[in-house]
KOLRO-792513 format. One record per residue (C-alpha): residue number from 0; residue in three letters; y, z, x. Coordinates in pm, 1 decimal. Layout:
N
{pt NUM,'Ala',{Y,Z,X}}
...
***
This chain:
392
{pt 0,'Met',{1542.0,1215.9,886.6}}
{pt 1,'Ile',{1227.0,1381.0,859.9}}
{pt 2,'Gly',{1267.6,1717.2,1095.1}}
{pt 3,'Lys',{1031.2,1736.5,1349.6}}
{pt 4,'Leu',{870.3,2089.8,1491.6}}
{pt 5,'Leu',{574.5,2099.3,1728.6}}
{pt 6,'Leu',{289.1,2281.9,1697.2}}
{pt 7,'Val',{140.6,2492.1,1987.8}}
{pt 8,'Ala',{36.2,2329.9,2254.9}}
{pt 9,'Ala',{-369.7,2375.4,2141.2}}
{pt 10,'Ala',{-316.4,2177.7,1859.0}}
{pt 11,'Leu',{-109.6,1901.0,1975.4}}
{pt 12,'Thr',{-370.9,1850.3,2313.3}}
{pt 13,'Gly',{-577.9,1799.3,1986.8}}
{pt 14,'Phe',{-341.3,1483.0,1841.1}}
{pt 15,'Glu',{-360.2,1339.0,2170.1}}
{pt 16,'Lys',{-715.8,1281.5,2140.1}}
{pt 17,'Cys',{-634.9,1013.7,1868.1}}
{pt 18,'Asp',{-446.2,826.8,2181.4}}
{pt 19,'Ser',{-765.2,712.3,2322.1}}
{pt 20,'Val',{-936.1,637.8,1980.4}}
{pt 21,'Ile',{-623.3,367.1,1824.9}}
{pt 22,'Leu',{-589.5,205.6,2196.0}}
{pt 23,'Ala',{-977.5,136.1,2198.9}}
{pt 24,'Ala',{-894.8,-51.1,1880.5}}
{pt 25,'Ile',{-656.3,-210.0,2021.5}}
{pt 26,'Ala',{-797.1,-282.2,2321.6}}
{pt 27,'Glu',{-1131.4,-425.7,2075.3}}
{pt 28,'Gly',{-861.9,-703.9,1936.4}}
{pt 29,'Asn',{-852.9,-496.5,1597.9}}
{pt 30,'Ala',{-534.5,-482.9,1600.8}}
{pt 31,'Pro',{-196.9,-579.0,1802.6}}
{pt 32,'Gly',{-54.6,-219.0,1815.5}}
{pt 33,'Ala',{-18.2,75.4,1591.0}}
{pt 34,'Val',{203.4,342.8,1514.4}}
{pt 35,'Leu',{45.3,714.7,1409.5}}
{pt 36,'Cys',{253.5,1018.8,1233.3}}
{pt 37,'Val',{115.5,1303.4,1089.6}}
{pt 38,'Val',{291.8,1506.5,872.3}}
{pt 39,'Gln',{265.3,1897.5,758.8}}
{pt 40,'Gly',{459.5,2030.2,482.4}}
{pt 41,'Asp',{811.3,1863.8,514.6}}
{pt 42,'Ser',{814.2,1809.8,911.1}}
{pt 43,'Ile',{641.9,1584.0,1192.0}}
{pt 44,'Val',{424.7,1712.0,1404.3}}
{pt 45,'Tyr',{271.5,1405.4,1594.4}}
{pt 46,'Glu',{443.9,1056.8,1584.0}}
{pt 47,'Lys',{331.9,787.8,1877.1}}
{pt 48,'Ala',{346.4,386.5,1914.6}}
{pt 49,'Tyr',{83.1,243.5,2051.2}}
{pt 50,'Gly',{49.0,-126.5,2180.9}}
{pt 51,'Asn',{245.3,-444.4,2076.3}}
{pt 52,'Lys',{419.0,-490.7,1739.7}}
{pt 53,'Arg',{413.8,-934.8,1828.6}}
{pt 54,'Val',{214.0,-1098.8,2089.5}}
{pt 55,'Tyr',{291.8,-1452.1,1958.2}}
{pt 56,'Pro',{461.8,-1625.7,2102.5}}
{pt 57,'Lys',{526.3,-1377.9,2320.4}}
{pt 58,'Pro',{444.2,-975.2,2358.0}}
{pt 59,'Glu',{682.2,-731.9,2229.3}}
{pt 60,'Pro',{641.0,-379.0,2248.8}}
{pt 61,'Met',{536.4,-128.9,1953.3}}
{pt 62,'Thr',{781.5,146.5,1862.7}}
{pt 63,'Ile',{808.1,446.3,1661.9}}
{pt 64,'Gly',{1122.6,284.3,1398.2}}
{pt 65,'Thr',{864.7,-77.9,1361.0}}
{pt 66,'Val',{886.1,-194.4,986.5}}
{pt 67,'Phe',{563.0,-295.8,780.3}}
{pt 68,'Asp',{411.9,-465.4,542.7}}
{pt 69,'Leu',{231.1,-251.1,339.7}}
{pt 70,'Ala',{41.2,-478.3,138.1}}
{pt 71,'Ser',{-188.4,-275.4,-74.6}}
{pt 72,'Leu',{-38.6,72.1,-15.1}}
{pt 73,'Ser',{280.0,-41.9,-216.1}}
{pt 74,'Lys',{83.3,-27.3,-504.3}}
{pt 75,'Cys',{99.4,314.4,-425.6}}
{pt 76,'Val',{471.0,406.1,-296.8}}
{pt 77,'Gly',{661.0,110.8,-494.8}}
{pt 78,'Thr',{450.1,28.2,-815.9}}
{pt 79,'Glu',{258.1,374.1,-904.0}}
{pt 80,'Ile',{564.8,602.6,-839.1}}
{pt 81,'Ser',{779.4,393.8,-1083.0}}
{pt 82,'Leu',{510.3,401.9,-1346.9}}
{pt 83,'Met',{503.4,735.1,-1311.7}}
{pt 84,'Gln',{820.2,807.6,-1388.5}}
{pt 85,'Leu',{832.1,598.3,-1715.2}}
{pt 86,'Val',{474.2,798.3,-1792.3}}
{pt 87,'Glu',{693.0,1102.9,-1707.5}}
{pt 88,'Gln',{984.1,997.4,-1895.2}}
{pt 89,'Gly',{752.7,938.2,-2195.8}}
{pt 90,'Arg',{849.8,532.5,-2219.9}}
{pt 91,'Val',{465.7,470.4,-2122.3}}
{pt 92,'Gly',{133.6,625.6,-2238.0}}
{pt 93,'Leu',{-115.2,646.9,-2020.8}}
{pt 94,'Asp',{-380.5,602.1,-2304.8}}
{pt 95,'Asp',{-145.5,284.1,-2483.1}}
{pt 96,'Tyr',{-334.0,-48.5,-2471.2}}
{pt 97,'Val',{-159.5,-291.2,-2243.9}}
{pt 98,'Asp',{-86.9,-521.2,-2507.5}}
{pt 99,'Gln',{189.6,-280.5,-2690.8}}
{pt 100,'Tyr',{396.8,-362.3,-2386.8}}
{pt 101,'Leu',{248.3,-729.1,-2309.0}}
{pt 102,'Pro',{177.2,-901.1,-2652.9}}
{pt 103,'Gly',{-117.2,-1129.3,-2650.1}}
{pt 104,'Phe',{-232.3,-972.7,-2372.0}}
{pt 105,'Ala',{-648.2,-1053.9,-2397.5}}
{pt 106,'Pro',{-899.1,-828.1,-2433.1}}
{pt 107,'Trp',{-1263.8,-803.2,-2272.2}}
{pt 108,'Gln',{-1461.3,-911.7,-2576.0}}
{pt 109,'Asp',{-1876.7,-1020.6,-2559.1}}
{pt 110,'Ser',{-2098.5,-1112.7,-2843.5}}
{pt 111,'Thr',{-2132.3,-768.6,-2971.3}}
{pt 112,'Gly',{-1714.0,-692.8,-2980.1}}
{pt 113,'Ile',{-1349.8,-676.7,-2861.7}}
{pt 114,'Gln',{-1261.7,-355.8,-2644.8}}
{pt 115,'Arg',{-877.3,-352.6,-2579.4}}
{pt 116,'Ile',{-725.6,-254.7,-2193.9}}
{pt 117,'Thr',{-554.2,77.0,-2122.3}}
{pt 118,'Val',{-252.0,143.0,-1909.7}}
{pt 119,'Arg',{-489.3,398.9,-1757.9}}
{pt 120,'Gln',{-776.8,189.4,-1677.8}}
{pt 121,'Leu',{-541.8,-73.1,-1456.3}}
{pt 122,'Met',{-424.2,252.7,-1274.8}}
{pt 123,'Thr',{-765.6,350.9,-1211.7}}
{pt 124,'His',{-906.9,-36.1,-1174.2}}
{pt 125,'Thr',{-1181.5,78.2,-1418.9}}
{pt 126,'Ser',{-1007.3,-208.9,-1689.8}}
{pt 127,'Gly',{-1245.9,-472.4,-1573.8}}
{pt 128,'Leu',{-1000.7,-746.4,-1450.0}}
{pt 129,'Ala',{-1143.9,-954.7,-1206.9}}
{pt 130,'Pro',{-1053.2,-883.4,-855.3}}
{pt 131,'Val',{-813.8,-1152.1,-738.4}}
{pt 132,'Ala',{-628.3,-1457.6,-892.4}}
{pt 133,'Pro',{-704.9,-1726.7,-803.0}}
{pt 134,'Val',{-398.4,-1874.9,-597.3}}
{pt 135,'Leu',{-534.6,-2234.1,-443.5}}
{pt 136,'Glu',{-650.1,-2329.1,-802.3}}
{pt 137,'Leu',{-342.6,-2190.9,-968.1}}
{pt 138,'Gly',{-150.9,-2366.7,-725.2}}
{pt 139,'Arg',{-203.1,-2713.7,-791.6}}
{pt 140,'Arg',{-208.4,-2641.2,-1142.4}}
{pt 141,'His',{167.0,-2502.3,-1114.0}}
{pt 142,'Ala',{431.4,-2628.3,-838.8}}
{pt 143,'Asp',{705.6,-2448.2,-1007.1}}
{pt 144,'Asn',{849.9,-2092.4,-1204.2}}
{pt 145,'Arg',{532.5,-1963.1,-1048.3}}
{pt 146,'Pro',{646.5,-1605.4,-1152.7}}
{pt 147,'Lys',{624.1,-1706.5,-1562.2}}
{pt 148,'Lys',{286.1,-1906.3,-1513.0}}
{pt 149,'Leu',{104.8,-1600.3,-1312.1}}
{pt 150,'Arg',{249.4,-1395.8,-1533.0}}
{pt 151,'Ser',{110.7,-1636.6,-1847.7}}
{pt 152,'Tyr',{-226.7,-1653.0,-1670.2}}
{pt 153,'Ile',{-304.3,-1265.5,-1588.5}}
{pt 154,'Ile',{-174.7,-1182.6,-1946.3}}
{pt 155,'Lys',{-420.4,-1508.1,-2123.2}}
{pt 156,'Glu',{-649.4,-1662.9,-1905.3}}
{pt 157,'His',{-749.6,-1428.3,-1584.3}}
{pt 158,'Glu',{-1130.1,-1322.6,-1572.2}}
{pt 159,'Arg',{-1194.9,-993.8,-1743.0}}
{pt 160,'Arg',{-1527.5,-936.2,-1577.2}}
{pt 161,'Ala',{-1685.9,-594.4,-1733.7}}
{pt 162,'Gln',{-1627.6,-337.3,-2046.4}}
{pt 163,'Pro',{-1324.4,-200.0,-1959.0}}
{pt 164,'Gly',{-1432.8,155.4,-1841.7}}
{pt 165,'Thr',{-1775.6,142.4,-1746.8}}
{pt 166,'Gln',{-1699.5,-40.5,-1367.8}}
{pt 167,'Leu',{-1505.1,32.8,-1097.9}}
{pt 168,'Ile',{-1347.1,-288.9,-951.4}}
{pt 169,'Tyr',{-1022.6,-312.9,-752.6}}
{pt 170,'Ser',{-781.0,-546.7,-847.8}}
{pt 171,'Cys',{-483.1,-666.3,-774.6}}
{pt 172,'Pro',{-386.8,-787.1,-1100.6}}
{pt 173,'Asn',{-427.3,-464.3,-1256.4}}
{pt 174,'Phe',{-105.3,-375.1,-1049.3}}
{pt 175,'Ile',{70.1,-664.7,-1122.5}}
{pt 176,'Thr',{-4.4,-604.1,-1468.4}}
{pt 177,'Leu',{150.9,-292.1,-1441.8}}
{pt 178,'Gln',{445.0,-435.5,-1291.9}}
{pt 179,'Tyr',{448.8,-650.7,-1587.1}}
{pt 180,'Ile',{483.0,-331.7,-1866.0}}
{pt 181,'Leu',{715.5,-159.7,-1606.5}}
{pt 182,'Glu',{982.8,-491.0,-1627.9}}
{pt 183,'Ser',{923.3,-530.5,-1991.4}}
{pt 184,'Val',{978.8,-131.7,-2050.6}}
{pt 185,'Thr',{1292.0,-127.0,-1805.3}}
{pt 186,'Gly',{1457.6,-437.8,-1809.6}}
{pt 187,'Glu',{1455.6,-486.3,-1474.8}}
{pt 188,'Arg',{1268.9,-635.3,-1213.9}}
{pt 189,'Leu',{1007.6,-392.5,-1005.9}}
{pt 190,'Cys',{1170.2,-408.6,-681.8}}
{pt 191,'Asp',{1490.5,-314.4,-839.2}}
{pt 192,'Tyr',{1333.7,-21.8,-1022.9}}
{pt 193,'Ala',{1154.4,87.0,-731.9}}
{pt 194,'Gln',{1433.8,48.2,-486.1}}
{pt 195,'Ala',{1719.1,256.2,-704.1}}
{pt 196,'Asn',{1450.5,553.2,-803.5}}
{pt 197,'Val',{1225.4,575.9,-538.7}}
{pt 198,'Phe',{1354.8,448.7,-186.3}}
{pt 199,'Asp',{1717.0,531.2,-215.7}}
{pt 200,'Ala',{1665.5,842.3,-438.7}}
{pt 201,'Leu',{1478.1,969.4,-143.8}}
{pt 202,'Gly',{1738.3,834.4,126.1}}
{pt 203,'Leu',{1484.8,618.1,285.8}}
{pt 204,'Gln',{1621.5,338.7,527.2}}
{pt 205,'His',{1373.6,118.7,639.2}}
{pt 206,'Thr',{1201.3,67.9,316.0}}
{pt 207,'Cys',{1214.5,-175.4,74.2}}
{pt 208,'Tyr',{1106.7,-532.4,-80.1}}
{pt 209,'Phe',{1243.0,-860.1,89.6}}
{pt 210,'Pro',{1364.3,-738.6,451.9}}
{pt 211,'Thr',{1485.4,-1028.0,554.8}}
{pt 212,'Arg',{1763.0,-1015.7,284.3}}
{pt 213,'Lys',{2119.4,-1060.2,380.8}}
{pt 214,'Arg',{2195.9,-676.7,267.6}}
{pt 215,'Ile',{1928.7,-533.0,585.5}}
{pt 216,'Pro',{2140.8,-557.2,898.6}}
{pt 217,'Lys',{2040.7,-722.3,1204.1}}
{pt 218,'Ala',{1922.7,-425.2,1387.1}}
{pt 219,'Val',{1663.6,-315.2,1101.7}}
{pt 220,'Lys',{1521.1,-718.3,1061.6}}
{pt 221,'Ala',{1425.6,-650.6,1437.3}}
{pt 222,'Thr',{1208.1,-356.2,1400.6}}
{pt 223,'Ile',{958.0,-596.4,1136.3}}
{pt 224,'Ala',{623.3,-611.5,1286.2}}
{pt 225,'Pro',{489.1,-1006.9,1226.5}}
{pt 226,'Thr',{160.4,-1065.6,1041.0}}
{pt 227,'Glu',{-36.7,-1375.4,1027.3}}
{pt 228,'Val',{31.6,-1694.0,1215.5}}
{pt 229,'Leu',{43.7,-1975.4,981.7}}
{pt 230,'Trp',{-104.4,-2284.5,1209.7}}
{pt 231,'Arg',{103.3,-2612.9,1167.2}}
{pt 232,'Lys',{-153.1,-2849.9,1300.7}}
{pt 233,'Lys',{-530.9,-2789.1,1333.7}}
{pt 234,'Thr',{-585.8,-3050.6,1617.6}}
{pt 235,'Asp',{-384.8,-3000.3,1907.1}}
{pt 236,'Pro',{-533.0,-3067.7,2262.2}}
{pt 237,'Gln',{-371.9,-2672.1,2356.8}}
{pt 238,'Gln',{-609.0,-2496.1,2061.9}}
{pt 239,'Ile',{-661.3,-2152.6,2060.9}}
{pt 240,'Gly',{-1003.8,-2166.8,1932.4}}
{pt 241,'Pro',{-977.1,-2373.3,1610.1}}
{pt 242,'Arg',{-630.8,-2312.8,1591.8}}
{pt 243,'Thr',{-321.6,-2423.8,1754.5}}
{pt 244,'Arg',{-9.8,-2316.9,1942.7}}
{pt 245,'Asn',{206.0,-2452.4,1750.4}}
{pt 246,'Gly',{258.6,-2190.2,1458.6}}
{pt 247,'Lys',{485.8,-1938.1,1296.9}}
{pt 248,'Ala',{461.4,-1634.7,1197.7}}
{pt 249,'Leu',{501.3,-1437.1,864.7}}
{pt 250,'Leu',{779.1,-1238.0,943.2}}
{pt 251,'Gly',{946.6,-997.1,641.8}}
{pt 252,'Gln',{776.7,-1265.7,383.7}}
{pt 253,'Val',{505.1,-1063.4,241.6}}
{pt 254,'His',{112.4,-1145.7,370.4}}
{pt 255,'Asp',{-15.9,-1102.6,51.0}}
{pt 256,'Pro',{-84.6,-1526.4,-90.5}}
{pt 257,'Thr',{-99.1,-1383.6,-462.2}}
{pt 258,'Ala',{278.2,-1188.5,-372.9}}
{pt 259,'Arg',{407.1,-1441.6,-142.1}}
{pt 260,'Arg',{333.6,-1803.5,-297.7}}
{pt 261,'Phe',{333.5,-1655.6,-698.0}}
{pt 262,'Asn',{551.9,-1332.3,-694.2}}
{pt 263,'Cys',{788.8,-1423.4,-461.8}}
{pt 264,'Gly',{760.1,-1139.6,-284.4}}
{pt 265,'Asn',{851.4,-883.8,-582.1}}
{pt 266,'Ser',{510.7,-860.4,-670.5}}
{pt 267,'Gly',{284.5,-485.6,-831.3}}
{pt 268,'Asn',{-30.4,-532.4,-569.7}}
{pt 269,'Ala',{243.3,-603.8,-242.1}}
{pt 270,'Gly',{517.5,-640.3,-128.8}}
{pt 271,'Val',{669.6,-274.8,10.0}}
{pt 272,'Phe',{828.3,-279.1,414.6}}
{pt 273,'Ser',{823.9,55.8,527.9}}
{pt 274,'Ser',{806.0,230.7,853.4}}
{pt 275,'Ala',{629.9,542.0,938.6}}
{pt 276,'Glu',{886.1,801.9,931.8}}
{pt 277,'Asp',{1007.8,674.5,538.6}}
{pt 278,'Leu',{681.0,731.3,462.1}}
{pt 279,'Ala',{680.2,1077.2,596.1}}
{pt 280,'Val',{976.2,1154.0,363.9}}
{pt 281,'Leu',{748.1,1012.1,71.8}}
{pt 282,'Cys',{446.3,1218.6,191.3}}
{pt 283,'Ala',{654.4,1538.3,261.6}}
{pt 284,'Ala',{811.4,1427.1,-111.7}}
{pt 285,'Leu',{478.7,1425.4,-323.0}}
{pt 286,'Met',{314.0,1735.6,-138.6}}
{pt 287,'Asn',{623.8,1957.5,-221.5}}
{pt 288,'Gly',{571.8,1841.0,-600.1}}
{pt 289,'Gly',{785.8,1494.8,-571.3}}
{pt 290,'Glu',{1094.2,1657.5,-417.5}}
{pt 291,'Tyr',{1231.5,1618.5,-64.1}}
{pt 292,'His',{1540.6,1812.9,22.3}}
{pt 293,'Gly',{1695.8,1822.4,-290.2}}
{pt 294,'Arg',{1636.8,1436.9,-391.7}}
{pt 295,'Arg',{1358.2,1445.3,-652.8}}
{pt 296,'Ile',{1132.5,1120.5,-757.4}}
{pt 297,'Leu',{886.9,1321.6,-962.6}}
{pt 298,'Gln',{830.5,1650.3,-1145.9}}
{pt 299,'Pro',{497.6,1864.7,-1038.4}}
{pt 300,'Glu',{314.6,1839.5,-1332.3}}
{pt 301,'Thr',{348.5,1482.9,-1256.9}}
{pt 302,'Val',{237.0,1444.8,-882.1}}
{pt 303,'Glu',{-18.1,1680.7,-998.0}}
{pt 304,'Leu',{-147.8,1398.9,-1289.3}}
{pt 305,'Met',{-92.2,1133.9,-1023.3}}
{pt 306,'Phe',{-312.6,1291.4,-803.6}}
{pt 307,'Thr',{-600.3,1414.7,-1064.8}}
{pt 308,'Glu',{-939.1,1238.4,-1019.2}}
{pt 309,'Gln',{-966.0,1050.7,-1360.3}}
{pt 310,'Asp',{-1369.3,1012.4,-1367.5}}
{pt 311,'Gly',{-1591.1,1169.8,-1106.1}}
{pt 312,'Ala',{-1813.8,859.7,-1176.0}}
{pt 313,'Phe',{-1560.0,654.3,-982.9}}
{pt 314,'Gly',{-1343.1,868.2,-773.1}}
{pt 315,'Arg',{-985.7,736.1,-877.4}}
{pt 316,'Ala',{-708.9,866.0,-925.9}}
{pt 317,'Leu',{-391.8,680.6,-1117.7}}
{pt 318,'Gly',{-309.8,421.6,-828.7}}
{pt 319,'Trp',{-483.6,639.2,-540.9}}
{pt 320,'Asp',{-816.3,697.0,-413.6}}
{pt 321,'Thr',{-967.5,958.7,-358.9}}
{pt 322,'Ala',{-1244.2,1194.8,-117.6}}
{pt 323,'Gly',{-1493.8,1157.0,-391.2}}
{pt 324,'Gly',{-1388.4,785.2,-438.4}}
{pt 325,'Gly',{-1591.6,737.8,-101.4}}
{pt 326,'Ser',{-1335.2,619.8,149.8}}
{pt 327,'Gly',{-1428.5,734.6,485.5}}
{pt 328,'Phe',{-1135.0,851.1,648.4}}
{pt 329,'Ala',{-1041.2,1111.1,356.5}}
{pt 330,'Gln',{-1406.9,1283.7,407.6}}
{pt 331,'Pro',{-1259.1,1528.1,702.0}}
{pt 332,'Phe',{-1025.0,1670.4,436.3}}
{pt 333,'Ala',{-1036.1,1900.3,132.6}}
{pt 334,'Pro',{-1289.8,1735.9,-81.6}}
{pt 335,'Asp',{-1103.3,1820.9,-412.2}}
{pt 336,'Arg',{-759.9,1749.1,-320.0}}
{pt 337,'Val',{-751.8,1475.9,-94.6}}
{pt 338,'Ala',{-557.2,1114.7,-245.6}}
{pt 339,'Cys',{-568.3,812.9,32.4}}
{pt 340,'His',{-517.3,450.3,41.2}}
{pt 341,'Thr',{-491.7,171.7,258.4}}
{pt 342,'Gly',{-344.5,-203.8,291.3}}
{pt 343,'Tyr',{-496.3,-544.6,368.1}}
{pt 344,'Thr',{-275.6,-554.8,677.7}}
{pt 345,'Gly',{-399.1,-255.3,850.8}}
{pt 346,'Thr',{-182.4,14.5,701.3}}
{pt 347,'Ser',{-288.8,331.1,540.8}}
{pt 348,'Ile',{-202.5,704.1,414.8}}
{pt 349,'Val',{-410.7,989.6,348.8}}
{pt 350,'Ile',{-268.9,1322.2,219.3}}
{pt 351,'Asp',{-461.1,1695.2,214.5}}
{pt 352,'Leu',{-270.0,1877.5,-106.2}}
{pt 353,'Asp',{-425.1,2202.4,-3.9}}
{pt 354,'Arg',{-252.6,2237.8,368.4}}
{pt 355,'Lys',{9.7,1981.6,316.0}}
{pt 356,'Ile',{-95.6,1752.1,590.2}}
{pt 357,'Ala',{-30.4,1322.0,565.0}}
{pt 358,'Val',{-165.2,1144.0,801.2}}
{pt 359,'Ile',{-53.7,819.8,857.2}}
{pt 360,'Leu',{-161.2,475.0,1060.9}}
{pt 361,'Leu',{32.9,134.9,1028.3}}
{pt 362,'Ala',{-103.2,-147.6,1190.8}}
{pt 363,'Asn',{-58.4,-553.6,1206.3}}
{pt 364,'Arg',{-409.2,-623.7,1216.4}}
{pt 365,'Val',{-358.2,-981.3,1078.1}}
{pt 366,'His',{-134.8,-1079.9,1386.5}}
{pt 367,'Pro',{-189.3,-1301.4,1516.3}}
{pt 368,'Val',{-484.8,-1405.3,1297.0}}
{pt 369,'Asp',{-659.8,-1207.3,1037.8}}
{pt 370,'Glu',{-938.4,-1082.8,1210.0}}
{pt 371,'Gly',{-1106.4,-767.0,1307.6}}
{pt 372,'Gly',{-1058.7,-395.9,1121.9}}
{pt 373,'Leu',{-965.7,-49.9,1134.3}}
{pt 374,'Gly',{-1204.2,146.5,909.2}}
{pt 375,'Arg',{-1342.8,338.0,1200.8}}
{pt 376,'Thr',{-1020.8,395.0,1412.6}}
{pt 377,'Arg',{-908.0,522.4,1039.5}}
{pt 378,'Ala',{-1194.8,756.1,1022.2}}
{pt 379,'Ala',{-1192.5,904.2,1382.3}}
{pt 380,'Val',{-803.0,968.9,1359.7}}
{pt 381,'Ser',{-848.7,1173.3,1016.7}}
{pt 382,'Gln',{-1142.2,1332.0,1210.6}}
{pt 383,'Ile',{-962.8,1456.8,1503.0}}
{pt 384,'Val',{-667.9,1556.5,1281.3}}
{pt 385,'Ala',{-858.3,1770.6,1067.0}}
{pt 386,'Glu',{-1012.0,1940.6,1330.1}}
{pt 387,'Ser',{-700.2,2011.5,1518.8}}
{pt 388,'Leu',{-557.2,2146.1,1254.3}}
{pt 389,'Asn',{-876.4,2351.8,1175.1}}
{pt 390,'Asn',{-820.0,2480.3,1558.9}}
{pt 391,'Tyr',{-460.0,2566.4,1478.9}}
***
């Protein structure tokens, strides 16, 4: 467990200003609840739970130990760190062409010529791949062996929308492709590799893919926050708007439809579940050059490379966004030394590498329905934390 060190009263009072911001977002219906965790160095300096982790079919209070579906934060927490280990070991090259690892991987091409896609371009979302796979269409085409069918589709058919290196197109298939590269190189599933080499290597107790499998203790299962309710009928006399009370919330199953319906939870774009305190350990390790209390997952130079902006025109680091990329909740921190990312379900991390500060805000905004937004809330919380630290 990460050490908890309280700051002086003035700074702590400043952090408490976040409470009203988060509670206002909950009152406005942007999320049923949330957990905020602020890390400085290797210590948690502020941590609080707000609202409820579920409201359907009945309310249950949010707790600090609640486990969340991280959604696209999985790209950073699972896929990116795992890939950077392979880069560090010389098993994958950032400027290698993808088809060196995935034979038949289609290049971008038009009437002027052909251009192959690199690993770096996948990591920075400059590959030109279209944002999402057409899940409904693929579902109609393929009833079984869906992970293999998705792999074949992304390698051969998925739209190459732009010439590589010319546009920033945030794309889940980029990180699913990185998953395929890792699995081809290691011979392991991404979920197994990341569990052994990242999560277990740091001693994380509540971070995994597939949190409802038997090996997870029942006490841990009870801490998972549900996401969207899948409604069974739309014509029930006791409707909630266009929906009904006859539904079941996703619990321990990844919310992202591509990851859930085609990759069965083992997916490069989504699928990791974690708690605020586990993510605090991960952030502390990254801020300390890849090591936490004697447990190392990356070398310092690899962490530095991972967080270095790759192209000023787009503001992307390797897997992470930056303040230069325009993320509002990163702006209050060091402009040249900040990394951040969000997850569709309502999760986010921002790391100020100069001051060694991380702000982890986790919410399940898609419960019970996929409505609301937390963009302004993230920005306001970051501003409060940054100002409080400036006053400390």
